[in-house]
C-alpha positions in Angstrom: 257.7 59.7 -168.1 261.0 58.9 -166.2 261.7 61.5 -163.5 258.9 63.4 -164.4 258.6 66.5 -162.1 255.9 66.6 -159.3 253.0 68.8 -160.0 252.4 71.2 -157.1 249.1 73.0 -157.4 249.3 76.2 -155.2 245.8 77.5 -153.9 245.2 80.6 -152.0 243.0 78.8 -149.4 239.8 80.1 -147.3 238.1 79.9 -144.0 235.4 78.5 -146.0 235.2 74.6 -146.1 233.7 74.5 -149.5 236.7 76.1 -151.1 239.3 73.5 -150.1 236.7 70.6 -150.8 236.3 71.8 -154.3 239.9 72.4 -155.1 240.6 68.8 -153.9 237.9 67.5 -156.1 239.7 69.4 -159.0 243.0 67.8 -158.1 241.3 64.4 -158.1 240.1 65.0 -161.5 243.7 65.9 -162.7 245.1 62.7 -161.2 242.6 60.7 -162.7 243.5 62.3 -166.3 247.3 61.5 -165.8 247.5 58.3 -163.7 251.3 58.1 -162.4 251.7 61.8 -162.2 252.3 62.9 -158.6 250.1 65.8 -157.9 250.1 67.6 -154.5 248.2 70.7 -153.2 249.5 73.4 -151.0 247.8 76.6 -149.5 249.1 79.9 -149.3 246.9 80.7 -145.8 243.8 79.4 -144.1 244.2 75.7 -145.3 247.0 72.8 -144.8 249.1 71.6 -146.1 251.1 74.9 -146.6 253.1 75.3 -149.7 256.2 75.3 -147.4 255.1 72.3 -145.7 254.7 70.6 -149.2 257.9 71.5 -150.4 259.7 70.2 -147.2 258.1 66.9 -147.5 258.8 66.3 -151.4 262.5 67.3 -150.5 262.5 64.8 -147.8 261.1 62.1 -150.1 264.1 62.7 -152.5 262.0 64.6 -155.1 264.3 66.8 -157.3 262.0 68.7 -160.0 258.8 70.3 -159.2 256.4 72.4 -161.3 254.4 74.9 -159.1 251.2 75.7 -160.8 249.4 78.9 -159.3 245.5 77.8 -159.0 244.7 81.5 -160.2 242.8 82.7 -163.1 244.6 86.1 -163.6 248.4 87.0 -163.0 247.8 89.5 -160.1 249.5 90.0 -156.8 249.5 86.3 -155.6 251.1 85.2 -158.8 253.7 88.1 -159.1 254.9 88.2 -155.5 253.4 85.8 -152.9 254.2 82.6 -154.8 257.5 83.6 -155.9 258.5 84.5 -152.3 257.3 81.2 -150.9 259.3 79.2 -153.6 262.4 81.1 -152.9 262.2 79.8 -149.4 262.1 76.2 -150.7 264.6 73.6 -149.8 267.6 74.1 -151.8 267.7 70.5 -153.2 264.5 71.4 -155.1 264.7 72.7 -158.7 261.3 74.3 -159.3 259.6 75.9 -162.2 256.6 78.2 -161.6 254.0 77.3 -164.3 251.9 80.2 -165.6 248.5 81.1 -164.1 245.4 79.4 -165.7 243.8 82.3 -167.4 243.2 83.5 -170.1 242.2 80.3 -172.0 239.6 79.2 -174.6 239.2 76.1 -172.2 238.1 78.4 -169.5 235.3 79.9 -171.7 234.3 76.3 -172.5 234.0 75.7 -168.9 232.1 79.0 -168.1 229.5 78.0 -170.9 229.4 74.4 -169.5 228.4 76.0 -166.3 225.7 78.2 -167.8 224.2 75.1 -169.7 224.1 73.1 -166.6 222.2 76.0 -165.1 219.6 75.7 -167.5 220.5 77.7 -170.6 220.9 76.2 -174.2 223.1 77.1 -177.2 219.9 78.3 -178.6 219.4 81.0 -175.9 222.8 82.6 -176.5 221.8 85.3 -179.0 219.1 86.8 -176.5 221.1 86.2 -173.3 223.3 88.8 -171.7 226.0 87.3 -169.5 227.9 89.0 -166.5 231.5 87.7 -166.4 231.7 88.1 -162.5 235.4 87.7 -161.3 236.7 88.3 -157.6 238.3 91.7 -158.7 241.9 92.9 -158.1 243.7 96.0 -157.4 246.1 94.8 -160.5 245.5 97.0 -163.5 246.7 93.9 -165.7 244.4 91.5 -164.0 241.5 94.0 -164.5 242.3 94.3 -168.2 242.5 90.5 -168.8 239.1 90.2 -167.5 237.8 93.0 -169.7 239.4 91.2 -172.7 237.7 87.9 -171.8 234.4 89.7 -171.8 234.9 91.2 -175.3 236.2 87.9 -176.8 233.2 85.8 -175.2 230.8 88.4 -176.9 231.8 87.3 -180.1 230.8 83.8 -179.5 227.2 84.6 -180.1 225.9 86.0 -176.7 223.7 89.1 -176.7 226.3 90.8 -174.7 229.0 90.2 -172.1 229.9 92.6 -169.5 232.6 92.2 -166.8 231.8 92.8 -163.0 234.0 92.3 -159.9 233.3 91.4 -156.4 235.8 93.5 -154.7 238.5 96.2 -155.7 237.1 97.3 -158.9 233.7 98.4 -160.5 231.3 97.5 -161.7 229.5 95.2 -159.1 227.6 92.1 -160.5 224.1 93.8 -159.7 225.3 97.0 -161.8 226.1 94.7 -164.6 222.9 92.9 -164.4 221.1 96.2 -164.6 223.2 97.4 -167.7 222.2 94.3 -169.6 218.4 94.8 -168.9 218.6 98.4 -170.1 220.6 97.1 -173.3 217.4 94.8 -174.1 218.6 91.3 -173.5 215.7 89.1 -173.1 217.3 87.2 -170.2 220.4 88.0 -168.1 222.9 85.3 -166.8 225.7 85.5 -164.1 228.9 83.6 -164.8 231.2 83.4 -161.9 234.8 83.5 -163.1 236.0 82.0 -159.9 237.2 78.5 -159.1 235.7 77.7 -155.9 233.1 78.9 -153.5 234.0 81.4 -150.5 233.2 85.0 -149.4 233.6 86.6 -152.7 231.6 84.0 -154.9 229.0 84.7 -152.3 228.9 88.4 -152.8 228.8 87.6 -156.5 225.5 85.2 -155.9 224.0 88.0 -153.9 224.6 90.5 -156.7 223.0 88.0 -159.0 219.7 88.2 -157.3 218.0 89.9 -160.2 219.5 87.8 -162.9 217.5 85.0 -164.5 220.3 82.6 -164.4 223.1 82.1 -161.9 225.8 79.5 -163.0 228.1 77.6 -160.6 231.8 78.3 -160.0 234.2 76.7 -162.3 235.4 74.2 -159.7 236.2 70.7 -161.0 235.0 71.1 -164.5 236.9 69.0 -167.0 238.2 71.8 -169.0 239.8 73.2 -165.9 241.5 70.1 -165.0 242.7 69.7 -168.7 243.9 73.1 -168.3 246.1 72.4 -165.4 247.5 69.6 -167.2 248.3 71.7 -170.2 250.1 74.6 -168.0 252.0 71.7 -166.5 253.3 70.2 -169.9 254.1 73.6 -171.2 256.3 74.4 -168.0 258.0 71.0 -168.3 258.8 71.5 -172.0 259.8 74.9 -171.9 263.7 76.2 -171.6 264.6 76.6 -168.1 266.4 80.0 -167.2 267.9 79.8 -163.7 268.3 83.3 -161.8 271.6 83.9 -160.9 270.9 84.8 -157.2 269.8 81.2 -156.8 271.5 79.0 -159.4 270.1 75.5 -159.9 267.2 75.8 -157.6 264.5 78.4 -158.3 263.9 78.4 -161.8 262.0 81.1 -163.8 258.3 81.4 -164.6 257.3 79.7 -167.6 
């Protein structure tokens, strides 16, 4: 596509080196799916390059249009406050669209099931297996409600039961959800981390899964996640653009 925007993937960052390594693997898969699309990665904290540094580099390269895609599964504080604040400080030569966060999406449910099957389950196990949908957690009520909605939706695909759990900020914890599924009589219990990359909170989820029968891997560079990034990018590129009056022609609305 002529003059196609650059895709800037914005990640939170972590002191855990596995975090950045996993996200870079995901971005490599996105690039493989869309040869010719320029894809950059910027971090809000802990890792380099920073989002601001990438934006300045893009402006220096003469780039005009950028789609900033939050590498987040729910629309909580980082998507609502941190990322817009960073984008408002971008070089004025850039026109920026902030794409929507990744979740919720049927593709993420497919990725969760992929990870469970890779951990040893089969489709035939679904009706007798209870699943803990274990997320990082948030103080944002909207984000918590989304996780609960996903659990309810996923239950209707054939699992014995699905319960949400949180590694921080909210209850129940993973181990409590595992215990609840045992009490419900599920023949086996699996924990599905609803997180993108390893780190402190995913490790807490793993410890909470000690009494589960199956612990799936993080979503990571699953092909469904890579496809979802490109879907969010395409939606942002093709959506109508509304430029807020306080920064005309530069920072563009969330789409």
